[in-house]
N, C-alpha and C positions, 0 to 999 in steps of 0.2 A: 785043768786048768793047772797051771804051775802053783810047786810046790815050797816050801821057804823055811829055811834053817834056821836054827835064832843065833844073832847077832850079838857079839860080847858087845859090853858097851863101851862108850868112851868117854877119855877124862872132860870133865869139863871145859880146861883148859885145852885144848887140842881140836874143839869142836872146830870147822871150819866157817868163816864167816858170810854174814846171809846174805845170798844174790839182790840186788840192788831190784827196786820195785821194776818193770819193765815187761818188755815182750822180747823169749829168747825163741828161737830156731831148735828145737830139740828132740829126743825119740826115745820111747822106753827102751831100758836095756835090761831091768827085771821085774816080773810081778809076782805075786800069789795073792792065794785068797787065803787069811789068816783068820782067826776066832778076833770076836771084838773083845776090848777087857773084863766086859763084863759074861763073856763065853755065850751069850744068847745069841751073838747076829753073826754076821760075816763084813769080812772087808776085803776090800781088793787095793793092794799096796803095790803099786805101780812106782816103777825108779825112771826117772827121766834124765836125761845127760845132752846139757847145752851140747851144739853143736857148731856154734860159731861165732867171730867176735871174740872181748878179754876175758870172758868165761867161760872160753870152749873146756868143758872135758869136765866140767862141775856138774855136778849130783842135784838133784831133790825127788821127796819123796813123796807121793802124791798116795793116800786114805780115803774111799771112798765107801762109806756102810751100804755098802748091797743087799746085806738084806739086816734088817735093825727093827728093831720093836718099837722105834719113836718112828713114826708114819713121815713125819717131814722131812727126818734123815734119811732115811732110805730113798724119800722120793726124790731129794737134792742129790743125792749120790749117783739113781741113776740118770738121770740126768744131763751131769756133768760125763757122765757114762757113756752115754747116746750123743753128746757134742764132741768129747773128744775118737768116738767114730766118725761121725760125719765129718771132725777135719782130718781124717787119717785116708776120710776114700772110702770109707767099709760100711754096707748098711748095717750092721751087728756082728757080735761076735760070738763064738761059742766056746773058743775057749782067751785066755789072754795075751799068749804069745801069738796072736792073730796081731797085734798091735805093735811087738818087738821091730825094730827098726827103719820105722814109717814118720818120716820127719813132720812137723805141727809145729804151729807157734804156740805159745804159751803163755799168760799174762798172769806173772808172779806179781804179788804184793807182800807184804808183811802183814803178819798176826802179833799185836802187841803183848807182850809180856802179860799172861793171869796166874795165877795161884803159885803152885810150883812152875810153873813153862816159861820159861824166858822168851823173848821175840823169833817167832817161827816164819820160815818160805811158805806159802800157799799158793797154791794155782787157783787163778779164779776165774779166769775160762783158757777156752781152745779154739782154735781155728788155723783153717789150713794157708799153710806156708803161700805168701805171693807170688805169684806165675812171675815169673822175670822176663821182662818187656825188653827186645830190644830199644837203643837210645833212638831218639827221635832224628831221622835224617834233616841234612840241612838244604837247603839247594844253595845249589853250588854257582847260580845266574840269579840277574834278577828277574829274567823272564817266566814266566809259568808255561808250564809244558801247553795250554790249551791257547795260551797268547799265539798265533802264527805270522 
Protein backbone atom coordinates (compact mmCIF):
# COMPACT_ATOMS: atom_id res chain seq x y z
CA UNK A 1 0.00 0.00 0.00
CA UNK A 2 1.03 3.60 -0.44
CA UNK A 3 3.20 5.38 2.07
CA UNK A 4 2.66 8.75 3.67
CA UNK A 5 4.99 11.61 4.35
CA UNK A 6 4.25 13.89 7.29
CA UNK A 7 2.36 17.02 6.36
CA UNK A 8 2.87 20.35 8.05
CA UNK A 9 0.05 21.65 10.18
CA UNK A 10 -2.15 24.42 8.83
CA UNK A 11 -2.86 27.55 10.83
CA UNK A 12 -6.46 27.41 12.18
CA UNK A 13 -7.54 30.53 10.27
CA UNK A 14 -6.48 28.94 6.99
CA UNK A 15 -8.58 25.77 7.24
CA UNK A 16 -11.06 25.36 4.39
CA UNK A 17 -14.73 25.54 5.23
CA UNK A 18 -16.64 22.30 5.60
CA UNK A 19 -18.50 20.77 2.70
CA UNK A 20 -22.26 20.97 3.23
CA UNK A 21 -24.04 17.70 4.04
CA UNK A 22 -24.96 15.84 0.88
CA UNK A 23 -23.89 13.47 -1.87
CA UNK A 24 -20.84 14.22 -4.00
CA UNK A 25 -19.18 12.47 -6.90
CA UNK A 26 -15.54 12.06 -5.91
CA UNK A 27 -12.49 9.88 -6.39
CA UNK A 28 -9.48 8.85 -4.33
CA UNK A 29 -6.38 10.88 -5.22
CA UNK A 30 -4.08 9.80 -2.38
CA UNK A 31 -3.93 6.86 -0.01
CA UNK A 32 -1.62 5.62 2.72
CA UNK A 33 -1.54 3.13 5.56
CA UNK A 34 -0.44 4.99 8.68
CA UNK A 35 -0.13 4.00 12.36
CA UNK A 36 -2.96 4.96 14.69
CA UNK A 37 -2.29 7.60 17.35
CA UNK A 38 -1.72 4.84 19.93
CA UNK A 39 0.76 3.10 17.62
CA UNK A 40 -1.02 -0.23 18.16
CA UNK A 41 -3.03 -0.28 14.96
CA UNK A 42 -3.19 0.92 11.38
CA UNK A 43 -5.38 3.40 9.56
CA UNK A 44 -6.06 3.58 5.86
CA UNK A 45 -5.99 7.30 5.08
CA UNK A 46 -7.86 8.13 1.87
CA UNK A 47 -7.97 11.59 0.31
CA UNK A 48 -11.02 12.15 -1.89
CA UNK A 49 -11.43 14.96 -4.40
CA UNK A 50 -14.88 16.19 -5.43
CA UNK A 51 -15.31 15.85 -9.20
CA UNK A 52 -18.42 17.88 -10.01
CA UNK A 53 -20.56 20.80 -8.91
CA UNK A 54 -19.83 23.93 -6.93
CA UNK A 55 -17.28 22.15 -4.74
CA UNK A 56 -15.27 20.59 -7.58
CA UNK A 57 -11.64 20.20 -6.56
CA UNK A 58 -12.32 20.25 -2.80
CA UNK A 59 -10.67 17.47 -0.83
CA UNK A 60 -11.87 15.39 2.08
CA UNK A 61 -9.85 12.92 4.14
CA UNK A 62 -11.29 9.62 5.37
CA UNK A 63 -9.51 7.52 8.00
CA UNK A 64 -10.44 3.87 8.34
CA UNK A 65 -9.13 1.90 11.36
CA UNK A 66 -8.34 -1.25 9.41
CA UNK A 67 -6.28 -2.77 12.25
CA UNK A 68 -7.43 -1.77 15.71
CA UNK A 69 -7.53 -3.27 19.21
CA UNK A 70 -11.15 -2.13 19.45
CA UNK A 71 -13.02 -4.82 17.50
CA UNK A 72 -16.03 -2.60 16.73
CA UNK A 73 -13.88 0.18 15.26
CA UNK A 74 -12.05 -2.33 13.09
CA UNK A 75 -15.29 -4.01 11.93
CA UNK A 76 -16.86 -0.66 10.99
CA UNK A 77 -13.75 0.37 9.04
CA UNK A 78 -13.60 -2.92 7.18
CA UNK A 79 -17.31 -2.67 6.33
CA UNK A 80 -16.83 0.87 5.02
CA UNK A 81 -13.83 -0.25 2.95
CA UNK A 82 -15.93 -3.10 1.52
CA UNK A 83 -18.70 -0.59 0.65
CA UNK A 84 -16.14 1.65 -1.06
CA UNK A 85 -14.77 -1.27 -3.07
CA UNK A 86 -18.28 -2.27 -4.13
CA UNK A 87 -19.11 1.32 -5.13
CA UNK A 88 -15.89 1.40 -7.19
CA UNK A 89 -16.81 -1.88 -8.90
CA UNK A 90 -14.03 -3.85 -7.22
CA UNK A 91 -14.45 -7.19 -5.44
CA UNK A 92 -11.60 -6.24 -3.09
CA UNK A 93 -8.17 -4.66 -3.15
CA UNK A 94 -4.61 -5.71 -2.42
CA UNK A 95 -3.20 -2.18 -2.63
CA UNK A 96 -5.06 1.04 -1.78
CA UNK A 97 -3.81 2.58 -5.03
CA UNK A 98 -6.31 0.35 -6.84
CA UNK A 99 -8.98 2.79 -5.60
CA UNK A 100 -7.31 5.84 -7.16
CA UNK A 101 -9.16 7.60 -9.97
CA UNK A 102 -12.43 5.62 -9.75
CA UNK A 103 -15.48 7.86 -9.41
CA UNK A 104 -17.86 6.99 -6.57
CA UNK A 105 -20.64 8.84 -4.76
CA UNK A 106 -19.81 9.79 -1.19
CA UNK A 107 -22.40 10.80 1.39
CA UNK A 108 -20.87 13.60 3.45
CA UNK A 109 -22.04 14.58 6.92
CA UNK A 110 -20.69 16.88 9.62
CA UNK A 111 -19.40 15.57 12.94
CA UNK A 112 -20.10 18.12 15.70
CA UNK A 113 -17.23 19.69 17.61
CA UNK A 114 -16.00 17.62 20.53
CA UNK A 115 -13.21 18.32 23.02
CA UNK A 116 -10.21 19.83 21.24
CA UNK A 117 -11.66 19.10 17.79
CA UNK A 118 -13.89 21.41 15.80
CA UNK A 119 -16.62 20.31 13.41
CA UNK A 120 -15.36 17.90 10.77
CA UNK A 121 -16.63 16.44 7.54
CA UNK A 122 -17.09 12.68 7.65
CA UNK A 123 -18.08 10.18 4.99
CA UNK A 124 -21.16 8.21 6.00
CA UNK A 125 -21.54 5.98 2.94
CA UNK A 126 -20.34 5.11 -0.54
CA UNK A 127 -22.27 4.06 -3.62
CA UNK A 128 -21.69 3.69 -7.32
CA UNK A 129 -22.42 6.78 -9.42
CA UNK A 130 -25.84 6.66 -11.04
CA UNK A 131 -25.67 5.49 -14.63
CA UNK A 132 -26.64 8.31 -16.91
CA UNK A 133 -29.90 7.57 -18.69
CA UNK A 134 -30.93 9.22 -21.92
CA UNK A 135 -33.87 11.58 -21.49
CA UNK A 136 -37.26 10.04 -22.24
CA UNK A 137 -38.35 10.43 -25.84
CA UNK A 138 -41.45 12.41 -26.52
CA UNK A 139 -44.03 11.20 -29.00
CA UNK A 140 -44.18 13.44 -32.07
CA UNK A 141 -47.78 12.54 -32.83
CA UNK A 142 -50.82 11.43 -30.87
CA UNK A 143 -50.83 8.19 -32.84
CA UNK A 144 -49.17 5.27 -31.08
CA UNK A 145 -46.93 2.95 -33.13
CA UNK A 146 -49.27 -0.02 -32.68
CA UNK A 147 -52.32 1.92 -33.87
CA UNK A 148 -52.60 1.23 -37.59
